[in-house]
KETI-324093 format. One line per field, with one value per atom (N, C-alpha, C, O): residue number from 1; residue in one letter; atom name; x, y, z. Coordinates in steps of 0.001 Angstrom, whole numbers, plus 500000, padded with zeros to 6 digits. Example, Ala and Ser with C-alpha at 12.3 -4.5 7.8 and 13.67 -1.06 7.14 Angstrom:
<rs>
seq [1 1 1 1 2 2 2 2]
type [A A A A S S S S]
atom [N CA C O N CA C O]
px [513190 512300 513200 514236 512850 513670 512900 513409]
py [494310 495500 496700 496681 497750 498940 500030 501138]
pz [507800 507800 507800 508465 507080 507140 507870 508039]
</rs>
This chain:
<rs>
seq [1 1 1 1 2 2 2 2 3 3 3 3 4 4 4 4 5 5 5 5 6 6 6 6 7 7 7 7 8 8 8 8 9 9 9 9 10 10 10 10 11 11 11 11 12 12 12 12 13 13 13 13 14 14 14 14 15 15 15 15 16 16 16 16 17 17 17 17 18 18 18 18 19 19 19 19 20 20 20 20 21 21 21 21 22 22 22 22 23 23 23 23 24 24 24 24 25 25 25 25 26 26 26 26 27 27 27 27 28 28 28 28 29 29 29 29 30 30 30 30 31 31 31 31 32 32 32 32 33 33 33 33 34 34 34 34 35 35 35 35 36 36 36 36 37 37 37 37 38 38 38 38 39 39 39 39 40 40 40 40 41 41 41 41 42 42 42 42 43 43 43 43 44 44 44 44 45 45 45 45 46 46 46 46 47 47 47 47 48 48 48 48 49 49 49 49 50 50 50 50 51 51 51 51 52 52 52 52 53 53 53 53 54 54 54 54 55 55 55 55 56 56 56 56 57 57 57 57 58 58 58 58 59 59 59 59 60 60 60 60 61 61 61 61 62 62 62 62 63 63 63 63 64 64 64 64 65 65 65 65 66 66 66 66 67 67 67 67 68 68 68 68 69 69 69 69 70 70 70 70 71 71 71 71 72 72 72 72 73 73 73 73 74 74 74 74 75 75 75 75 76 76 76 76 77 77 77 77 78 78 78 78 79 79 79 79 80 80 80 80 81 81 81 81 82 82 82 82 83 83 83 83 84 84 84 84 85 85 85 85 86 86 86 86 87 87 87 87 88 88 88 88 89 89 89 89 90 90 90 90 91 91 91 91 92 92 92 92 93 93 93 93 94 94 94 94 95 95 95 95 96 96 96 96 97 97 97 97 98 98 98 98 99 99 99 99 100 100 100 100 101 101 101 101 102 102 102 102 103 103 103 103 104 104 104 104 105 105 105 105 106 106 106 106 107 107 107 107 108 108 108 108 109 109 109 109 110 110 110 110 111 111 111 111 112 112 112 112 113 113 113 113 114 114 114 114 115 115 115 115 116 116 116 116 117 117 117 117 118 118 118 118 119 119 119 119 120 120 120 120 121 121 121 121 122 122 122 122 123 123 123 123 124 124 124 124 125 125 125 125 126 126 126 126 127 127 127 127 128 128 128 128 129 129 129 129 130 130 130 130 131 131 131 131 132 132 132 132 133 133 133 133 134 134 134 134 135 135 135 135 136 136 136 136 137 137 137 137 138 138 138 138 139 139 139 139 140 140 140 140 141 141 141 141 142 142 142 142 143 143 143 143 144 144 144 144 145 145 145 145 146 146 146 146 147 147 147 147 148 148 148 148 149 149 149 149 150 150 150 150 151 151 151 151 152 152 152 152 153 153 153 153 154 154 154 154 155 155 155 155 156 156 156 156 157 157 157 157 158 158 158 158 159 159 159 159 160 160 160 160 161 161 161 161 162 162 162 162 163 163 163 163 164 164 164 164 165 165 165 165 166 166 166 166 167 167 167 167 168 168 168 168 169 169 169 169 170 170 170 170 171 171 171 171 172 172 172 172 173 173 173 173 174 174 174 174 175 175 175 175 176 176 176 176 177 177 177 177 178 178 178 178 179 179 179 179 180 180 180 180 181 181 181 181 182 182 182 182 183 183 183 183 184 184 184 184 185 185 185 185 186 186 186 186 187 187 187 187 188 188 188 188 189 189 189 189 190 190 190 190 191 191 191 191 192 192 192 192 193 193 193 193 194 194 194 194 195 195 195 195 196 196 196 196 197 197 197 197 198 198 198 198 199 199 199 199 200 200 200 200 201 201 201 201 202 202 202 202 203 203 203 203 204 204 204 204 205 205 205 205 206 206 206 206 207 207 207 207 208 208 208 208 209 209 209 209 210 210 210 210 211 211 211 211 212 212 212 212 213 213 213 213 214 214 214 214 215 215 215 215 216 216 216 216 217 217 217 217 218 218 218 218 219 219 219 219 220 220 220 220 221 221 221 221 222 222 222 222 223 223 223 223 224 224 224 224 225 225 225 225 226 226 226 226 227 227 227 227 228 228 228 228 229 229 229 229 230 230 230 230 231 231 231 231 232 232 232 232 233 233 233 233 234 234 234 234 235 235 235 235 236 236 236 236 237 237 237 237 238 238 238 238 239 239 239 239 240 240 240 240 241 241 241 241 242 242 242 242 243 243 243 243 244 244 244 244 245 245 245 245 246 246 246 246 247 247 247 247 248 248 248 248 249 249 249 249 250 250 250 250 251 251 251 251 252 252 252 252 253 253 253 253]
type [M M M M S S S S A A A A L L L L F F F F D D D D V V V V A A A A K K K K E E E E T T T T I I I I L L L L I I I I T T T T G G G G A A A A S S S S Q Q Q Q G G G G L L L L G G G G R R R R Q Q Q Q F F F F A A A A R R R R V V V V L L L L A A A A G G G G H H H H G G G G A A A A A A A A V V V V V V V V L L L L A A A A A A A A R R R R Q Q Q Q T T T T T T T T K K K K L L L L K K K K S S S S L L L L E E E E D D D D E E E E I I I I R R R R A A A A K K K K G G G G G G G G R R R R A A A A A A A A A A A A V V V V Q Q Q Q M M M M D D D D V V V V T T T T D D D D T T T T A A A A S S S S I I I I A A A A K K K K A A A A I I I I D D D D T T T T A A A A E E E E A A A A A A A A L L L L G G G G P P P P L L L L T T T T V V V V L L L L I I I I N N N N N N N N A A A A G G G G I I I I A A A A T T T T E E E E K K K K L L L L A A A A L L L L E E E E Q Q Q Q A A A A E E E E A A A A D D D D W W W W D D D D A A A A V V V V I I I I G G G G A A A A N N N N L L L L K K K K G G G G A A A A Y Y Y Y F F F F T T T T A A A A T T T T E E E E V V V V A A A A R R R R R R R R M M M M I I I I A A A A R R R R K K K K Q Q Q Q E E E E G G G G N N N N I I I I V V V V N N N N V V V V A A A A S S S S V V V V L L L L G G G G F F F F A A A A V V V V L L L L K K K K A A A A V V V V S S S S P P P P Y Y Y Y A A A A I I I I S S S S K K K K A A A A G G G G M M M M I I I I Q Q Q Q A A A A T T T T K K K K A A A A L L L L A A A A L L L L E E E E L L L L A A A A S S S S H H H H N N N N I I I I R R R R V V V V N N N N A A A A L L L L A A A A P P P P G G G G Y Y Y Y I I I I D D D D T T T T E E E E M M M M N N N N H H H H E E E E H H H H W W W W S S S S T T T T P P P P G G G G G G G G E E E E R R R R L L L L I I I I K K K K R R R R I I I I P P P P Q Q Q Q R R R R R R R R V V V V G G G G A A A A E E E E S S S S D D D D L L L L D D D D G G G G A A A A I I I I L L L L L L L L L L L L A A A A S S S S K K K K A A A A S S S S R R R R Y Y Y Y M M M M T T T T G G G G S S S S V V V V V V V V T T T T V V V V D D D D G G G G G G G G F F F F L L L L L L L L T T T T]
atom [N CA C O N CA C O N CA C O N CA C O N CA C O N CA C O N CA C O N CA C O N CA C O N CA C O N CA C O N CA C O N CA C O N CA C O N CA C O N CA C O N CA C O N CA C O N CA C O N CA C O N CA C O N CA C O N CA C O N CA C O N CA C O N CA C O N CA C O N CA C O N CA C O N CA C O N CA C O N CA C O N CA C O N CA C O N CA C O N CA C O N CA C O N CA C O N CA C O N CA C O N CA C O N CA C O N CA C O N CA C O N CA C O N CA C O N CA C O N CA C O N CA C O N CA C O N CA C O N CA C O N CA C O N CA C O N CA C O N CA C O N CA C O N CA C O N CA C O N CA C O N CA C O N CA C O N CA C O N CA C O N CA C O N CA C O N CA C O N CA C O N CA C O N CA C O N CA C O N CA C O N CA C O N CA C O N CA C O N CA C O N CA C O N CA C O N CA C O N CA C O N CA C O N CA C O N CA C O N CA C O N CA C O N CA C O N CA C O N CA C O N CA C O N CA C O N CA C O N CA C O N CA C O N CA C O N CA C O N CA C O N CA C O N CA C O N CA C O N CA C O N CA C O N CA C O N CA C O N CA C O N CA C O N CA C O N CA C O N CA C O N CA C O N CA C O N CA C O N CA C O N CA C O N CA C O N CA C O N CA C O N CA C O N CA C O N CA C O N CA C O N CA C O N CA C O N CA C O N CA C O N CA C O N CA C O N CA C O N CA C O N CA C O N CA C O N CA C O N CA C O N CA C O N CA C O N CA C O N CA C O N CA C O N CA C O N CA C O N CA C O N CA C O N CA C O N CA C O N CA C O N CA C O N CA C O N CA C O N CA C O N CA C O N CA C O N CA C O N CA C O N CA C O N CA C O N CA C O N CA C O N CA C O N CA C O N CA C O N CA C O N CA C O N CA C O N CA C O N CA C O N CA C O N CA C O N CA C O N CA C O N CA C O N CA C O N CA C O N CA C O N CA C O N CA C O N CA C O N CA C O N CA C O N CA C O N CA C O N CA C O N CA C O N CA C O N CA C O N CA C O N CA C O N CA C O N CA C O N CA C O N CA C O N CA C O N CA C O N CA C O N CA C O N CA C O N CA C O N CA C O N CA C O N CA C O N CA C O N CA C O N CA C O N CA C O N CA C O N CA C O N CA C O N CA C O N CA C O N CA C O N CA C O N CA C O N CA C O N CA C O N CA C O N CA C O N CA C O N CA C O N CA C O N CA C O N CA C O N CA C O N CA C O N CA C O N CA C O N CA C O N CA C O N CA C O N CA C O N CA C O N CA C O N CA C O N CA C O N CA C O N CA C O N CA C O N CA C O N CA C O N CA C O N CA C O N CA C O N CA C O N CA C O N CA C O N CA C O N CA C O N CA C O N CA C O N CA C O N CA C O N CA C O N CA C O N CA C O N CA C O N CA C O]
px [922087 922253 921533 922022 920373 919636 920440 920307 921276 922092 923098 923520 923482 924446 923908 924669 922598 921959 921254 920396 921613 920972 921350 922529 920355 920614 920015 919853 919687 918984 919808 919244 921139 921975 922393 923185 921863 922273 921332 920125 921912 921146 921440 922572 920429 920612 919922 918719 920683 920130 919843 920716 918611 918197 917767 916776 918492 918090 917075 917047 916248 915204 914223 913789 913872 913062 911563 910784 911142 909723 908901 907676 909566 908819 909742 910951 909151 909915 910840 910471 912062 913018 913416 913587 913565 913938 912923 913284 911664 910591 910626 910471 910831 910905 912096 911967 913251 914423 914133 914492 913480 913176 912273 912508 911248 910329 911037 910838 911858 912552 913546 913569 914359 915387 914777 915245 913736 913050 912384 912376 911822 911190 912157 911754 913445 914480 915216 916288 914627 915116 915974 916327 916330 917179 916401 915191 917113 916560 916821 917962 915775 915923 915634 914628 916547 916347 915865 916536 914711 914067 914332 913891 915051 915448 914950 914999 914470 914044 913798 913751 913640 913370 911988 911812 910998 909625 909316 909549 908803 908651 907240 907030 906270 904894 904798 904250 905337 905300 906207 905922 907287 908178 907466 907660 906647 905946 904997 904910 904289 903367 904133 903670 905307 906131 906692 906740 907111 907584 906495 906758 905280 904159 903876 903604 903945 903709 904721 904353 905987 907045 906901 907045 906621 906461 905251 905280 904181 902966 903231 902532 904246 904612 905709 906248 906033 907027 908444 909386 908610 909937 910394 909638 911653 912249 912525 913205 911994 912150 912095 911455 912789 912748 912820 913657 911953 911924 912700 912511 913575 914334 914316 914341 914274 914327 915783 916642 916046 917409 917371 916673 918117 918341 919777 920713 919958 921314 922164 923375 921567 922349 922931 923652 922618 923029 923808 923227 925119 925939 925542 925666 925070 924617 923377 923233 922485 921283 921647 921028 922658 923106 923585 923176 924449 925003 923915 923911 923002 921918 921025 920627 920709 919853 920512 919845 921808 922506 922576 922457 922767 922717 921375 921326 920286 918937 918740 918172 919219 919066 919776 919212 921018 921790 921294 921452 920695 920084 918861 918549 918177 916953 917209 916565 918149 918311 919726 919969 920650 922017 922915 922454 924196 925177 924807 924398 924956 924690 925769 926952 925355 926310 926275 927232 925154 924997 924346 923416 924838 924225 923792 924570 922555 922103 921812 920807 922698 922589 921641 922059 920369 919352 918739 918182 918824 918165 918651 919844 917726 918122 916950 915793 917263 916247 916741 917905 915846 916212 915380 914274 915919 915154 915159 916199 914012 913900 913892 912841 915080 915263 916488 917424 916474 917677 918802 918544 920035 921178 921167 921503 920781 920792 919678 919652 918748 917648 917864 917109 918892 919161 919728 920699 919118 919619 920652 920749 921415 922403 921730 922277 920538 919815 919437 919446 919100 918788 920013 919930 921137 922399 922716 922999 922668 923007 922091 922546 920798 919842 920132 920151 920357 920577 921928 922005 922983 924311 924371 925003 923713 923711 923043 923576 921880 921149 921780 921932 922148 922565 924027 924348 924905 926331 926927 927499 926796 927304 926655 927339 925339 924629 925094 925323 925234 925689 927100 927400 927968 929370 929499 930202 928822 928988 928200 928572 927124 926467 927384 927514 928023 928945 930119 930482 930717 931888 931515 932295 930322 929886 929669 930093 929015 928798 930134 930354 931018 932306 933140 933776 933155 933927 933476 934296 932176 931653 932010 932348 931934 932320 933789 934149 934628 936071 936349 937175 935661 935867 935510 936106 934528 934119 934937 934742 935868 936627 935673 935833 934677 933568 933571 933820 933300 933106 931896 930910 931960 930850 930616 931417 929512 929071 928273 927297 928681 927990 927555 928347 926289 925731 925206 924295 925772 925320 924366 924684 923217 922267 922545 922182 923194 923552 922468 921281 922855 921890 922632 923830 921918 922524 922888 923731 922252 922595 923918 924363 924550 925926 926897 928071 926398 927201 926758 927586 925463 924889 924090 923779 923759 923030 921792 921727 920828 919654 919537 920145 918765 918549 917726 916926 917945 917121 917349 916599 918361 918655 920161 920705 920827 922287 922809 923731 922288 922828 922645 923516 921516 921269 922297 922895 922501 923460 924867 925607 925228 926554 926687 927727 925632 925683 925841 926565 925178 925256 926601 927114 927168 928531 929507 930419 929305 930138 929972 930940 928748 928513 929247 929772 929282 930010 931499 932133 932052 933469 933705 934735 932760 932883 932872 933587 932059 932016 933393 933843 934062 935387 936431 937282 936361 937335 937196 938195 935955 935736 936073 936601 935759 936094 937592 938029 938370 939825 940325 941180 939806 940296 939807 940504 938622 938028 938272 937946 938843 939059 939940 939710 940931 941825 941110 941605 939952 939137 938037 937156 938086 937099 935703 934705 935649 934375 934293 935166 933247 933035 932152 931263 932395 931577 931286 932202 930015 929590 928421 927858 928067 926963 925980 926360 924735 923662 923227 922889 923237 922860 921591 921669 920425 919183 918998 919502 918273 917806 916480 916266 915588 914290 913338 913030 912872 912031 910681 910622 909627 908264 907979 907896 907830 907482 906228 905758 905697 904480 904721 903785 905966 906259 906294 905984 906669 906792 905834 905925 904922 904076 903325 903271 902749 901954 902827 902337 904094 904975 905119 905290 905054 905350 904277 904511 903103 902051 901982 901101 902921 902980 903838 904588 903746 904603 906086 906821 906532 907937 908325 909399 907456 907721 907758 908598 906853 906815 908057 908571 908536 909775 910954 911803 911002 912099 912074 913123 910902 910792 911311 911899 911101 911578 913098 913658 913770 915243 915792 916996 914933 915359 915276 914189 916363 916327 915243 914672 914937 913880 912483 911479 912431 911175 910165 908958 910669 909783 910545 911771 909800 910392 910448 909611 911418 911565 910533 910017 910240 909416 910333 911494 909817 910639 911189 912326 910388 910811 911955 912609 912208 913327 914680 915704 914685 915931 916115 917141 915132 915197 916438 917134 916715 917865 919172 920065 919290 920531 920771 921905 919714 919916 920246 921028 919662 920002 921451 922158 921886 923280 924220 925144 923989 924930 924860 925861 923693 923543 923987 924154 924180 924483 925940 926700 926302 927661 927882 929004 926833 927014 927975 928594 928103 929009 930292 930917 930685 931792 933127 934009 933301 934564 934365 935156 933336 933081 933294 932726 934090 934160 934615 935492 934014 934262 933511 933773 932576 931823 930549 930011 930079 928800 927934 928295 926798 925869 924764 924018 924666 923685 922466 922601 921277 920017 919124 918402 919187 918579 917888 917566 917650 916999 917804 917271 919101 919967 920087 920666 919556 919525 920894 921021 921927 923259 923863 924833 923312 923812 923506 924127 922547 922138 922774 922542]
py [851264 852419 852220 852670 851549 851355 850535 850724 849620 848805 849655 849284 850775 851653 852190 852403 852407 852965 851889 852198 850642 849521 849491 849575 849371 849255 847968 847831 847029 845818 844957 844184 845084 844285 845044 844541 846253 847086 846929 846746 847006 847106 848482 848771 849321 850752 851191 850995 851773 852364 853839 854591 854241 855637 856180 855714 857154 857760 858867 859450 859149 860151 859744 860579 858465 857923 858039 857604 858605 858590 859617 859510 860617 861654 862385 862153 863271 864157 863444 862442 863969 863446 862006 861204 861670 860305 859298 858239 859616 858726 858603 857507 859740 859703 858867 858071 859047 858253 856755 855948 856400 854992 854424 853321 855169 854688 854514 853514 855486 855435 854280 853514 854143 853111 851718 850787 851570 850276 849959 848808 850982 850787 850345 849755 850633 850207 848958 848619 848282 846963 846861 845752 847982 847924 847404 847602 846743 846454 847684 848135 848229 849489 849315 848726 849847 849910 851312 852294 851404 852678 853004 852278 854093 854412 855790 856736 855893 857165 856937 855801 858050 857924 857358 856519 857816 857345 856320 856581 855176 854075 853932 853101 854716 854548 854759 853921 855888 856167 855216 854883 854783 853847 852542 851959 852085 850814 850886 849944 851999 852126 852177 851639 852823 852864 851478 851070 850766 849398 848540 847803 848645 847877 848262 847403 849566 850054 849467 849005 849486 848971 847472 846975 846752 845302 844932 843940 845719 845448 845556 844944 846340 846506 845530 845636 844583 843580 843951 843242 845038 845478 844856 844166 845116 844611 845792 846743 845726 846846 846342 845336 847071 846802 848128 848972 848316 849538 849315 848305 850264 850164 851514 852568 851465 852687 853108 852303 854393 854903 856364 857170 856702 858084 858416 857948 859218 859459 860283 860382 860880 861627 860721 861187 859429 858462 857345 856558 857274 856298 854856 853974 854608 853259 852897 851758 853861 853629 853358 852519 854074 853856 852420 851737 851963 850616 849549 848574 849736 848767 848700 847614 849858 849886 849189 848480 849385 848745 847239 846475 846801 845364 844785 843742 845470 845013 845003 844066 846062 846182 845052 844438 844779 843773 842365 841463 842170 840880 840649 839515 841736 841622 841504 840708 842295 842387 842089 842098 841828 841535 842742 843827 842575 843661 844896 844796 846045 847297 847555 847322 848035 848427 849922 850489 850563 852003 852623 852056 853779 854587 855919 856572 856326 857667 858413 858162 859330 860131 861293 862349 861098 862088 862771 863861 862165 862713 864126 864412 865005 866370 867197 866885 868260 869173 870611 870846 871562 872983 873731 873312 874839 875762 877120 877572 877764 879062 880181 880585 880667 881779 882564 882004 883847 884632 884152 883575 884392 883869 884294 883497 885546 886026 885433 885603 884728 884086 882579 881910 882044 880609 880277 880887 879315 878848 877750 877167 877487 876414 875089 874288 874868 873630 873535 872447 874681 874692 874276 873428 874878 874553 873067 872389 872564 871165 870224 869213 870550 869682 869621 868540 870782 870828 870232 869400 870643 870108 868618 867848 868215 866802 865924 864878 866343 865538 865612 864592 866811 867014 866659 866077 867002 866833 865682 864753 865742 864643 863324 862312 863339 862117 861531 860326 862382 861902 861354 860312 862050 861635 860267 859393 860082 858834 857682 856522 857980 856916 856452 855254 857412 857070 856244 855247 856641 855911 854520 853578 854387 853061 852127 850972 852621 851811 851490 850358 852471 852269 851210 850390 851205 850199 848787 847883 848616 847291 846900 845748 847857 847584 847184 846247 847903 847619 846243 845495 845904 844604 843462 842387 843699 842676 842745 841940 843731 843960 844138 843547 844980 845154 846553 847530 846656 847950 848647 847989 849974 850683 852054 852558 852641 853902 854681 854169 855906 856762 858040 858688 858387 859605 860489 860095 861664 862619 863633 864222 863831 864812 866148 866374 867021 868349 869340 869028 870525 871554 872682 872872 873425 874624 875621 876493 875495 876398 876022 876691 874962 874691 875581 875676 876242 877168 878613 879524 878821 880161 880209 879168 881404 881507 882387 883271 882116 882965 883276 882600 884289 884616 883534 882834 883423 882636 881126 880374 880668 879230 878983 878066 879801 879703 878337 877832 877699 876373 875361 874525 875442 874535 874751 873793 875997 876296 875860 875308 876107 875708 874190 873660 873490 872022 871465 870489 872065 871560 871907 871132 873041 873344 872330 871862 871998 870979 869625 868877 869301 868016 867941 866889 869044 869066 868824 868065 869456 869249 867839 867233 867312 865935 864950 863948 865241 864395 864302 863214 865438 865456 864771 864031 865023 864416 862897 862179 862407 860968 860324 859213 861041 860510 860276 859258 861216 861099 859915 859160 859748 858698 857311 856323 857225 855916 855403 854256 856239 855820 854572 853712 854466 853310 852025 850929 852153 850987 850720 849892 851418 851248 851653 851047 852681 853262 854675 855499 854961 856291 857106 856561 858416 859319 860564 861298 860796 861964 862640 862093 863812 864550 865019 865326 865068 865657 866937 866916 868054 869345 869857 870537 869536 870029 871523 872078 872150 873508 873455 872589 874384 874438 873448 873541 872488 871399 871467 871660 871311 871326 869990 868958 870005 868805 869088 870224 868059 868249 869204 869850 869296 870150 871627 872477 871950 873371 873800 874926 872929 873186 874515 875264 874802 876032 877284 878353 877164 878333 878953 880167 878146 878655 879583 880283 879603 880527 881777 882618 881899 883097 884147 883810 885414 886446 886114 886326 885588 885226 884096 884124 883107 881999 882442 881984 883328 883830 884656 884604 885417 886185 885250 885498 884173 883230 882544 882351 882179 881536 882450 881977 883741 884692 884755 885219 884294 884267 883033 882947 882083 880853 881064 881356 880933 881189 880417 880952 879192 878443 878889 878416 879796 880402 879367 879517 878340 877376 876669 876567 876184 875359 873930 873539 873162 871808 870852 871054 869816 868708 867625 867525 866821 865739 864858 864394 864624 863763 864362 863645 865662 866278 865764 865981 865091 864540 863072 862483 862469 861027 860655 859699 861394 861075 861197 860364 862245 862468 861383 860936 860952 859928 858589 857816 858300 857073 857114 856108 858272 858421 858116 857316 858752 858643 857288 856824 856648 855359 854178 853073 854395 853304 853341 854243 852334 852262 853312 853472 854022 855087 856158 856868 856276 857272 856633 857148 855513 854725 855458 855094 856488 857246 858609 859526 858744 859972 859719 858780 860530 860535 861918 862523 862405 863770 864808 866004 864360 865276 865746 865061 866916 867450 867746 868565 867076 867261 868213 867913 869343 870375 870259 870190 870238 870178 871288 871081 872476 873660 874621 875741 874216 875128 876379 877361 876335 877476 878451 879524 878118 879041 879609 880809 878764 879241 880193 880887 880241 881172 882618 883545 882799 884159 884598 885718]
pz [660158 661040 662371 663407 662358 663605 664604 665813 664102 665004 665763 666858 665202 665851 667171 668115 667236 668428 669254 670081 669030 669706 671189 671532 672059 673495 674057 675270 673175 673596 674553 675327 674509 675398 676651 677448 676828 677959 679152 678994 680341 681581 682153 682542 682204 682432 683728 683899 684613 685837 685588 685154 685868 685692 687044 687607 687574 688838 688571 687487 689567 689386 688303 687509 688265 687172 687399 686551 688507 688828 688059 687999 687465 686751 685785 685760 684994 684127 683180 682568 683058 682088 682398 681480 683670 684022 683547 683034 683712 683245 681724 681186 681020 679570 679095 678165 679733 679368 679526 678668 680635 680884 679796 679303 679424 678386 677047 676357 676688 675395 675365 674401 676393 676402 676500 675844 677314 677382 676054 675619 675405 674109 673031 672028 673238 672297 672789 672289 673771 674151 675382 675783 676009 677200 678404 678514 679293 680622 681480 681586 682091 682805 684295 684691 685103 686546 686872 686555 687500 687801 689264 690154 689516 690886 691289 690503 692522 693107 694590 695062 695322 696760 697021 697906 696249 696408 695319 694139 695701 694744 694166 693281 694639 694160 692661 691944 692180 690750 689977 688827 690596 689931 689622 688555 690551 690361 689171 688384 689040 687910 686592 685587 686588 685384 685072 683911 686094 685916 685266 684315 685787 685242 683790 682951 683503 682140 681162 680082 681540 680659 680461 679344 681531 681420 680587 679858 680685 679904 678410 677603 678045 676638 676210 675109 677090 676759 677146 676791 677861 678261 679561 680244 679891 681125 682044 681658 683263 684194 685628 685932 686502 687940 688670 688350 689643 690444 691737 692414 692079 693327 694043 693407 695349 696145 696301 696660 696024 696162 696571 695956 697604 698003 697625 698273 696584 696077 697031 696834 698062 699045 700129 701011 700061 701076 700378 699631 700618 699899 700233 699383 701446 701788 700979 700535 700786 699983 698529 697875 698021 696639 696464 695525 697364 697258 697376 696624 698315 698507 697274 696853 696693 695518 694337 693584 694171 693057 693269 692311 694513 694815 694371 693718 694731 694385 692874 692314 692222 690776 690047 689142 690444 689739 690040 689217 691215 691510 690625 690260 690289 689496 687999 687316 687489 686039 685545 684338 686447 686030 686134 686485 685834 685989 685178 684022 685795 685095 684054 684302 682893 681861 681588 681060 681955 681728 682958 683532 683356 684412 683821 683126 684091 683735 685025 685691 685367 686586 686325 685850 686635 686307 687523 687390 688699 689887 690177 690081 690532 690855 691339 691057 692076 692593 692434 692109 692666 692634 693660 694003 694147 694989 694304 693825 694256 693588 694625 695123 694934 695866 695418 694848 695679 695428 696349 697406 695945 696690 698156 699032 698433 699812 700654 701873 699992 700710 700857 701561 700194 700273 701650 702097 702309 703601 703382 702303 704426 704333 703976 703218 704530 704232 702762 702187 702143 700709 699904 699016 700223 699541 699683 698695 700923 701163 700393 699859 700331 699644 698148 697560 697532 696088 695711 694807 696385 696077 696393 695669 697474 697846 696809 696440 696336 695349 693971 693299 693548 692157 691894 690858 692819 692563 693371 692801 694680 695512 695101 694947 694924 694571 693258 693153 692253 690940 691020 690435 691741 691845 692509 692003 693638 694365 693745 693921 693029 692265 691142 690892 690465 689384 689888 689264 691005 691488 692001 691860 692597 693056 691868 691899 690827 689628 688957 688525 688869 688204 688917 688255 690243 690980 690609 690444 690483 690144 688710 688437 687813 686424 686341 685629 687073 687062 687659 687136 688755 689387 688446 688511 687565 686595 685300 684390 685230 683996 682815 681747 683062 682130 681527 682233 680250 679613 680232 680565 680390 681020 680423 679635 680812 680225 681266 681815 681535 682509 681801 681117 681975 681375 682504 683232 682647 683652 683013 681980 683618 683089 683761 684915 683016 683515 683102 683199 682646 682258 681559 681768 680733 680160 681252 681043 682426 683528 684177 685109 683695 684073 683314 683671 682249 681454 681631 681645 681765 681901 683198 683776 683651 684916 684766 683912 685617 685792 687274 688105 687604 689008 689703 689082 690992 691914 691860 692483 691134 691114 691259 690644 692071 692109 692564 691924 693623 693965 692834 692595 692145 691027 689919 689431 689524 688460 688860 688046 690102 690594 690572 690182 690990 690998 689590 689393 688611 687242 686602 685795 686946 686494 687081 686399 688349 688978 688327 688187 687926 687266 685928 685563 685206 683935 684180 683447 685192 685517 686048 685754 686829 687316 686154 686172 685146 683954 683318 682960 683176 682554 683437 682943 684750 685663 685695 685648 685775 685803 684466 684416 683368 682046 681923 681385 682421 682346 683167 682705 684370 685251 684858 685089 684270 684001 682593 682286 681733 680345 680263 679413 681123 681085 681485 681220 682120 682492 681470 681705 680338 679270 679732 679341 680564 681007 680473 680745 679714 679154 680086 680740 680147 680956 680128 679756 679844 679077 679783 680732 679323 679933 678873 677744 679249 678457 679163 680346 678433 679021 678340 677317 678900 678302 678548 679525 677649 677878 678609 679457 678282 678959 678319 677131 679127 678660 679377 680592 678630 679170 679851 679184 681175 681930 682744 682801 683366 684160 685335 685808 685806 686945 686577 687413 685328 684973 683868 683380 683466 682290 682374 681398 683532 683661 683575 683210 683901 683911 682529 682418 681476 680131 679589 678604 680214 679789 680670 680490 681633 682474 681776 680860 682189 681582 681657 680693 682809 682946 682002 681400 681873 680974 679525 678751 679160 677778 677456 676339 678438 678217 677996 677139 678772 678641 677281 676666 676814 675500 674400 673427 674543 673537 673475 672482 674522 674536 673831 673587 673502 672836 671331 670833 670582 669143 668402 667452 668791 668125 668556 668023 669518 669986 670494 670304 671128 671775 672880 672844 673859 674901 674361 673548 674806 674302 674868 675967 674111 674589 675150 674753 676066 676621 675503 675583 674460 673361 672545 671788 672686 671968 672464 671815 673602 674149 673800 674139 673126 672858 672054 672395 671003 670161 670906 670750 671725 672462 673498 673675 674188 675221 674571 675124 673402 672691 672202 672260 671723 671308 672461 672317 673610 674726 675419 675966 675406 676090 675237 675754 673951 673026 672581 672934 671796 671246 670157 669677 669765 668779 669296 668503 670601 671201 671715 672642 671117 671667 671687 672465 670848 670876 671523 671300 672305 673052 674538 675096 675168 676628 677069 676452 678135 678582 677761 677885 676921 676065 676757 677626 676360 676846 675622 674777 675539 674426 674873 675805 674216 674570 673660 672438 674259 673504 674073 675049 673442 674077 673126 673521 671885 670949 670639 670122 670963 670718 671859 671684 673035 674171 674497 674738 674509 674890 673872 674179 672668 671677 672040 671520 672933 673286 674594 675047]
</rs>
């Protein structure tokens, strides 16, 4: 059964790898034998993660990438493939959010969130897919969406809209790329405790939100380990256009 989830032969690009879920995905996949390309706009944290993975015997390369800039995407992938070989898996994880009510969101806020979360994921996916097709190579793309692509909360409307768009982009790309033997699926996490939001869960607002989760707890980053291994490995070989939700039951409410 362990061979089913084997990623030892995969070269995996992870965007937004400098912190949070991207960093956790990189550690888990490298720990299971994958060569991981760590991509983000700022490379300081990427370098320390690269060193950490290599110190444990893993294969890693840090590359600078701004997913809102298609030239930066192409350059980063060139660097990645020169370092570790052709990419076989892409994990589109980079994303941002602004916490403002809709009437307070400026055009710049909208452009930043949609650019990073939706435009960036779409054009990173298409750039990687073109290269896979040119090599006549099997491929796998995993988009990190969110439960807010299905449900909404106040003050994060561009984020929710971007994640809904990512879910639809996953299905559209899955349909078009299936004939090229490239799978496209999405992971939709619920509320996950990360270093960026850790203090929020002990506030009144955070405690109210936890009460809306049927499991009555916020998720840990490690709660996504199984799902990312499923989607990044051949265990999901007959899945494309699927969305895997890991949310403690949040969407049930």
